ZASE-753511 format. One record per residue (C-alpha): residue number from 1; x, y, z. Coordinates in pm, 1 decimal, decimal comma. Example, Ala and Ser with C-alpha at 12.3 -4.5 7.8 and 13.67 -1.06 7.14 Angstrom:
<sites>
SITE   pos         xx         yy         zz
SITE     1     1230,0     -450,0      780,0
SITE     2     1367,0     -106,0      714,0
</sites>
This chain:
<sites>
SITE   pos         xx         yy         zz
SITE     1    -6408,1   -10948,8     7781,4
SITE     2    -6025,3   -11106,8     7871,9
SITE     3    -5784,9   -10847,0     7772,2
SITE     4    -5410,8   -10961,8     7595,8
SITE     5    -5106,8   -10975,5     7805,5
SITE     6    -4850,1   -10809,2     7668,6
SITE     7    -4542,9   -10887,1     7739,0
SITE     8    -4303,9   -10535,6     7859,2
SITE     9    -3936,8   -10629,8     7718,0
SITE    10    -3714,8   -10600,0     8012,5
SITE    11    -3485,2   -10266,7     7952,7
SITE    12    -3158,2   -10419,7     8089,1
SITE    13    -3165,5   -10676,1     7843,0
SITE    14    -3231,6   -10474,0     7557,1
SITE    15    -2988,6   -10210,3     7650,5
SITE    16    -2721,3   -10503,7     7647,6
SITE    17    -2837,1   -10616,1     7295,1
SITE    18    -2769,7   -10286,2     7166,5
SITE    19    -2433,5   -10241,7     7330,1
SITE    20    -2315,5   -10582,9     7210,2
SITE    21    -2437,0   -10506,7     6869,8
SITE    22    -2272,6   -10183,0     6872,2
SITE    23    -1948,1   -10337,3     6980,4
SITE    24    -1976,1   -10620,5     6775,2
SITE    25    -1999,5   -10374,2     6465,6
SITE    26    -1694,8   -10136,2     6579,2
SITE    27    -1499,5   -10448,7     6627,9
SITE    28    -1559,8   -10585,3     6282,2
SITE    29    -1508,8   -10217,2     6108,6
SITE    30    -1209,0   -10158,5     6231,5
SITE    31    -1083,7   -10507,7     6088,3
SITE    32    -1180,1   -10444,5     5787,0
SITE    33     -952,4   -10127,6     5786,4
SITE    34     -707,6   -10267,8     5980,3
SITE    35     -680,3   -10535,7     5708,4
SITE    36     -650,4   -10317,8     5408,3
SITE    37     -328,0   -10200,6     5572,4
SITE    38     -133,2   -10503,4     5421,4
SITE    39     -257,0   -10428,6     5095,1
SITE    40      -64,2   -10061,5     5080,0
SITE    41      163,9   -10168,5     4811,0
SITE    42      383,7   -10042,4     4499,3
SITE    43       46,3   -10025,6     4359,9
SITE    44     -113,8    -9802,8     4562,9
SITE    45      185,2    -9597,6     4493,9
SITE    46      138,0    -9574,7     4126,7
SITE    47     -206,6    -9487,8     4218,0
SITE    48     -118,6    -9226,6     4414,8
SITE    49      148,0    -9108,8     4134,6
SITE    50     -153,1    -9124,1     3905,8
SITE    51     -341,5    -8874,1     4086,7
SITE    52      -71,7    -8688,1     4098,8
SITE    53       48,3    -8640,3     3776,4
SITE    54     -317,2    -8650,3     3628,4
SITE    55     -325,2    -8332,1     3382,3
SITE    56     -683,7    -8345,6     3389,3
SITE    57     -971,8    -8395,7     3691,0
SITE    58    -1046,2    -8717,4     3965,5
SITE    59    -1340,4    -8821,0     3853,4
SITE    60    -1508,2    -9028,5     4093,4
SITE    61    -1788,6    -9269,2     4056,8
SITE    62    -2073,3    -9484,8     4237,6
SITE    63    -2349,4    -9591,3     4339,5
SITE    64    -2575,1    -9619,8     4676,5
SITE    65    -2413,3    -9648,6     4935,8
SITE    66    -2060,4    -9629,1     4723,2
SITE    67    -2178,2    -9345,6     4568,8
SITE    68    -2179,7    -9144,5     4936,4
SITE    69    -1839,3    -9262,2     5005,8
SITE    70    -1752,9    -9185,8     4611,2
SITE    71    -1872,1    -8728,1     4728,9
SITE    72    -1713,3    -8740,1     5054,2
SITE    73    -1397,6    -8908,7     4832,0
SITE    74    -1404,7    -8592,5     4595,4
SITE    75    -1445,9    -8380,2     4862,8
SITE    76    -1102,0    -8504,0     5046,1
SITE    77     -928,1    -8426,7     4695,7
SITE    78    -1072,2    -8089,0     4637,0
SITE    79    -1026,2    -7971,1     4998,6
SITE    80     -630,5    -8074,6     4938,4
SITE    81     -581,0    -7901,4     4584,5
SITE    82     -694,9    -8200,7     4321,7
SITE    83     -939,7    -8135,2     4085,6
SITE    84    -1204,2    -8366,2     4227,9
SITE    85    -1523,8    -8417,2     4129,5
SITE    86    -1866,0    -8684,5     4239,7
SITE    87    -2071,5    -8838,8     3900,0
SITE    88    -2350,2    -9015,3     3988,7
SITE    89    -2299,0    -9321,6     3824,2
SITE    90    -2705,5    -9360,8     3684,0
SITE    91    -2605,6    -8959,7     3579,9
SITE    92    -2342,6    -9062,1     3397,6
SITE    93    -2550,9    -9301,7     3118,3
SITE    94    -2799,6    -9032,9     3110,3
SITE    95    -2639,9    -8722,9     3025,7
SITE    96    -2333,4    -8682,4     3272,9
SITE    97    -2110,4    -8802,9     3040,5
SITE    98    -1957,8    -8454,7     2943,6
SITE    99    -1805,9    -8419,3     3320,2
SITE   100    -1543,5    -8706,0     3216,9
SITE   101    -1271,5    -8610,4     2960,1
SITE   102     -965,2    -8708,7     2823,7
SITE   103     -646,2    -8665,1     3095,4
SITE   104     -926,0    -8738,4     3298,4
SITE   105     -850,5    -9048,1     3647,9
SITE   106    -1190,3    -9158,6     3688,5
SITE   107    -1215,0    -9420,3     4039,9
SITE   108    -1478,9    -9628,5     4038,4
SITE   109    -1624,9    -9755,2     4390,6
SITE   110    -1836,5   -10058,7     4346,8
SITE   111    -1768,0   -10385,8     4621,3
SITE   112    -1893,2   -10590,0     4402,0
SITE   113    -1759,0   -10478,1     4074,2
SITE   114    -2083,3   -10583,6     3935,4
SITE   115    -2341,6   -10233,7     3949,7
SITE   116    -2490,7   -10215,7     3656,6
SITE   117    -2471,2    -9841,5     3609,8
SITE   118    -2106,7    -9843,1     3633,7
SITE   119    -2066,5   -10112,1     3415,0
SITE   120    -2256,1    -9928,6     3159,0
SITE   121    -1996,8    -9627,9     3177,1
SITE   122    -1675,8    -9866,9     3117,3
SITE   123    -1704,7    -9828,4     2687,9
SITE   124    -1754,9    -9400,0     2717,2
SITE   125    -1459,2    -9429,8     2976,4
SITE   126    -1230,9    -9600,2     2737,0
SITE   127    -1358,3    -9427,7     2467,5
SITE   128    -1221,6    -9100,6     2642,5
SITE   129     -939,4    -9182,2     2725,8
SITE   130     -950,3    -9153,5     3042,3
SITE   131     -776,1    -9396,2     3298,0
SITE   132     -978,8    -9573,6     3537,2
SITE   133     -892,0    -9666,4     3832,4
SITE   134    -1137,5    -9928,7     4021,2
SITE   135    -1203,3    -9983,6     4414,3
SITE   136    -1366,0   -10337,1     4465,6
SITE   137    -1377,4   -10599,8     4640,5
SITE   138    -1425,8   -10846,3     4445,7
SITE   139    -1084,0   -10852,1     4197,9
SITE   140    -1267,9   -11132,4     3977,5
SITE   141    -1587,5   -10911,0     3877,9
SITE   142    -1561,6   -10684,3     3558,1
SITE   143    -1498,8   -10397,2     3654,6
SITE   144    -1198,9   -10486,0     3753,0
SITE   145    -1106,6   -10684,4     3503,8
SITE   146    -1177,9   -10425,9     3237,3
SITE   147    -1005,9   -10123,1     3458,2
SITE   148     -641,1    -9986,6     3441,6
SITE   149     -564,6   -10021,1     3817,0
SITE   150     -739,2   -10242,5     4105,9
SITE   151     -755,9   -10129,7     4473,2
SITE   152     -857,3   -10416,4     4688,4
SITE   153    -1128,0   -10311,4     4947,8
SITE   154    -1269,0   -10609,6     4992,2
SITE   155    -1343,7   -10723,2     5331,0
SITE   156    -1442,2   -11107,2     5568,2
SITE   157    -1778,9   -10985,0     5605,5
SITE   158    -2057,4   -10655,8     5701,3
SITE   159    -2137,9   -10574,0     6013,8
SITE   160    -2515,4   -10608,5     5958,1
SITE   161    -2546,8   -10928,3     6146,1
SITE   162    -2783,0   -11013,4     5857,5
SITE   163    -2469,4   -10935,6     5594,3
SITE   164    -2697,5   -10750,2     5355,7
SITE   165    -2618,5   -10340,5     5475,0
SITE   166    -2285,1   -10207,5     5352,0
SITE   167    -2090,1   -10124,0     5678,1
SITE   168    -1785,3   -10295,1     5635,4
SITE   169    -1705,2   -10228,9     5303,8
SITE   170    -1800,4    -9885,7     5307,0
SITE   171    -1605,8    -9826,4     5615,1
SITE   172    -1325,6    -9950,2     5426,3
SITE   173    -1371,1    -9785,3     5111,1
SITE   174    -1385,0    -9444,6     5282,9
SITE   175    -1060,4    -9514,9     5477,9
SITE   176     -856,9    -9630,5     5152,8
SITE   177     -972,3    -9322,6     4986,1
SITE   178     -820,5    -9131,1     5275,9
SITE   179     -518,5    -9299,4     5229,4
SITE   180     -515,6    -9202,8     4853,5
SITE   181     -551,8    -8874,0     4966,4
SITE   182     -269,2    -8857,3     5291,0
SITE   183      -64,2    -9037,6     4996,4
SITE   184      -57,6    -8790,8     4805,0
SITE   185      -13,3    -8500,4     5079,2
SITE   186      329,2    -8661,7     5216,1
SITE   187      420,8    -8668,7     4802,3
SITE   188      328,2    -8354,1     4765,9
SITE   189      468,9    -8166,5     5134,1
SITE   190      128,4    -8042,9     5156,2
SITE   191      167,8    -7730,1     5471,0
SITE   192     -128,5    -7558,2     5645,7
SITE   193      -64,2    -7265,6     5430,3
SITE   194     -165,6    -7503,5     5113,6
SITE   195     -460,3    -7616,3     5295,1
SITE   196     -550,4    -7314,6     5388,5
SITE   197     -603,1    -7175,5     5071,2
SITE   198     -860,5    -7438,1     5008,3
SITE   199    -1084,3    -7355,6     5331,9
SITE   200    -1033,8    -6950,0     5329,0
SITE   201    -1404,3    -6923,5     5517,9
SITE   202    -1540,0    -6978,2     5819,4
SITE   203    -1272,6    -7072,4     6171,2
SITE   204    -1012,4    -7300,4     5995,4
SITE   205     -986,2    -7038,6     5686,7
SITE   206     -933,5    -6743,2     5976,6
SITE   207     -695,7    -6909,1     6186,4
SITE   208     -502,5    -7079,6     5903,6
SITE   209     -443,5    -6753,9     5657,0
SITE   210     -497,8    -6402,6     5913,8
SITE   211     -141,4    -6303,2     6037,0
SITE   212      -74,4    -6072,8     6280,7
SITE   213      -24,0    -5809,6     6068,4
SITE   214     -341,9    -5860,2     5951,8
SITE   215     -506,2    -5783,1     6336,0
SITE   216     -174,3    -5572,8     6500,2
SITE   217     -192,2    -5199,7     6581,6
SITE   218       39,9    -4933,4     6443,8
SITE   219      129,1    -4589,8     6447,9
SITE   220      -33,4    -4412,9     6734,3
SITE   221     -247,4    -4695,6     6862,4
SITE   222      114,6    -4849,6     7041,2
SITE   223      185,5    -4763,7     7364,9
SITE   224      499,4    -4625,0     7366,6
SITE   225      750,0    -4455,4     7643,0
SITE   226     1109,3    -4400,9     7675,3
SITE   227     1358,1    -4529,4     7889,3
SITE   228     1396,2    -4185,9     8084,1
SITE   229     1006,2    -4111,4     8140,4
SITE   230      909,9    -4069,3     8417,6
SITE   231      621,5    -4309,9     8571,2
SITE   232      324,7    -4064,7     8511,2
SITE   233      359,6    -4056,2     8176,1
SITE   234      394,7    -4413,0     8159,4
SITE   235       67,1    -4477,5     8396,3
SITE   236      -59,6    -4196,3     8137,1
SITE   237       39,5    -4423,5     7852,5
SITE   238      -59,3    -4712,5     7951,9
SITE   239     -397,3    -4565,4     8053,6
SITE   240     -447,0    -4367,5     7734,4
SITE   241     -370,3    -4682,4     7452,8
SITE   242     -582,6    -4956,7     7662,4
SITE   243     -324,1    -5252,7     7607,2
SITE   244     -226,5    -5255,9     8001,0
SITE   245      153,7    -5217,7     7912,6
SITE   246      342,8    -4948,4     7760,6
SITE   247      715,0    -5049,3     7499,1
SITE   248     1007,4    -4884,9     7585,3
SITE   249     1173,8    -4772,6     7305,2
SITE   250     1443,1    -4562,4     7201,5
SITE   251     1489,5    -4283,2     7007,5
SITE   252     1490,5    -4519,3     6679,3
SITE   253     1218,9    -4687,7     6825,4
SITE   254     1383,3    -4988,4     6851,6
SITE   255     1261,8    -5213,7     7147,1
SITE   256     1417,3    -5126,2     7499,1
SITE   257     1179,0    -5362,5     7723,8
SITE   258      827,3    -5338,7     7805,9
SITE   259      597,8    -5241,8     8117,2
SITE   260      272,2    -5350,0     8231,7
SITE   261       11,5    -5306,1     8480,1
SITE   262      133,4    -5574,9     8720,1
SITE   263      485,2    -5385,0     8744,1
SITE   264      311,2    -5089,5     8860,2
SITE   265      138,5    -5255,9     9066,9
SITE   266      468,7    -5442,4     9213,1
SITE   267      637,6    -5070,0     9219,5
SITE   268      405,7    -4920,8     9439,1
SITE   269      418,8    -5220,3     9687,5
SITE   270      775,2    -5193,6     9705,4
SITE   271      737,1    -4794,2     9737,4
SITE   272      609,7    -4526,6     9892,3
SITE   273      716,9    -4258,7     9673,6
SITE   274      739,7    -4363,6     9356,2
SITE   275      723,0    -4011,1     9158,7
SITE   276     1130,7    -3981,7     9060,1
SITE   277     1089,2    -4327,6     8893,9
SITE   278     1230,2    -4377,5     8573,4
SITE   279     1026,6    -4572,4     8309,1
SITE   280     1397,2    -4789,3     8223,2
SITE   281     1394,0    -4858,3     8633,5
SITE   282     1159,1    -5058,2     8625,7
SITE   283     1122,8    -5225,0     8267,8
SITE   284     1123,8    -5587,4     8180,7
SITE   285     1414,7    -5620,9     7924,6
SITE   286     1308,8    -5904,3     7752,0
SITE   287      919,6    -5824,9     7649,0
SITE   288      767,8    -6132,9     7435,5
SITE   289      745,9    -6045,4     7052,1
SITE   290      560,5    -6203,2     6779,7
SITE   291      648,1    -6126,4     6348,3
SITE   292      399,9    -5939,4     6182,3
SITE   293      392,1    -6190,3     5931,6
SITE   294      377,1    -6452,7     6124,0
SITE   295       52,1    -6671,7     6145,8
SITE   296     -240,8    -6491,9     6433,5
SITE   297     -266,2    -6826,2     6591,2
SITE   298      105,0    -6772,3     6682,3
SITE   299      -10,9    -6466,2     6893,0
SITE   300     -244,1    -6733,3     7052,9
SITE   301       15,9    -6998,3     7106,7
SITE   302      257,0    -6733,3     7310,2
SITE   303        1,2    -6550,9     7464,7
SITE   304      -90,9    -6921,8     7630,3
SITE   305      250,2    -7034,0     7692,1
SITE   306      377,7    -6677,2     7910,9
SITE   307        5,2    -6630,4     8042,5
SITE   308       30,8    -6293,1     7893,2
SITE   309     -194,0    -6072,6     7673,0
SITE   310      -18,2    -5852,1     7494,6
SITE   311      256,0    -5906,0     7260,1
SITE   312      510,9    -5694,1     7052,9
SITE   313      496,8    -5693,4     6737,7
SITE   314      853,1    -5688,4     6531,1
SITE   315      996,7    -5724,4     6186,3
SITE   316     1338,8    -5744,1     6267,1
SITE   317     1330,7    -5818,3     6688,1
SITE   318     1496,9    -5533,4     6730,1
SITE   319     1303,6    -5253,8     6576,3
SITE   320      925,5    -5221,7     6689,8
SITE   321      616,1    -5224,8     6409,2
SITE   322      307,0    -5267,4     6625,6
SITE   323      125,8    -5439,3     6942,6
SITE   324     -123,7    -5714,8     6886,0
SITE   325     -382,9    -5791,1     7201,8
SITE   326     -582,3    -6102,0     7279,9
SITE   327     -880,2    -5887,4     7234,6
SITE   328     -766,8    -5852,4     6876,6
SITE   329     -744,8    -6247,1     6846,2
SITE   330    -1071,8    -6271,6     6991,8
SITE   331    -1271,6    -6017,8     6771,1
SITE   332    -1098,8    -6185,6     6442,1
SITE   333    -1192,3    -6492,7     6555,3
SITE   334     -865,5    -6655,5     6619,5
SITE   335     -939,8    -6805,0     6935,2
</sites>
């Protein structure tokens, strides 16, 4: 029996098809997002103000791929301090309508504006006197006509070559959701500290919430010498405290300067006999400092800028409060 000959597709030809399809998809989706820019107007600002004034919660609803985008939008608003949740449209008509109450803003996402599960919720949303905002690609749809506000996320074409798979439309909806959130950030003057309050866990939370005072060393742990301390005492203090440095202070704990391992090495290179040297003779009189109320990330920034591993901590730029080392920041997960 003669075997059938099966031709093997050219790997190069297949690769070219993949690359072409991927680039085309990105181009179409980027054009869809760019097309939204002209729709950011006073009406868009009204929706941002509506969410800002909302006495209840932002309830985002959708089905299928739009529902997945809705979950992301709700999560984004939650992360910036807006009480937000996602309501699966199908579950809404089967008992979950209790998630919506008077004073809420409902953001309903449907590209066609005719998603049956969402339309079934409209009368209930109206009865509950929640404000309805439609995010749709069809301004003549039932959803658009029955909403209090309408955001146009219509796209010219889907990136899918068959025009069936939600691609450009979901990308546009996600981008407009981000634009709403960022518009609200601008209105509220949101700061890093505000963001950190909603992200206390993980690396991000540690970086934004940990202060220098949380990880600095104080009291007897701080390596201190006086200006008239002899070199033997300086070396002993540096070795005993383990910071590779000694802070030169006055009798009132005012900061006079700092001595590092490097300063000692340079001294030994210059002088054969160092036994009579005093701390005030070799100290650097302008030590780098950081406030104890500063974010720990600020200490990292200063250390990187000046290529140092320790910082003097001060509350008034005159008196010493403590010392912080790079190792402390590493242990705290700041670096």
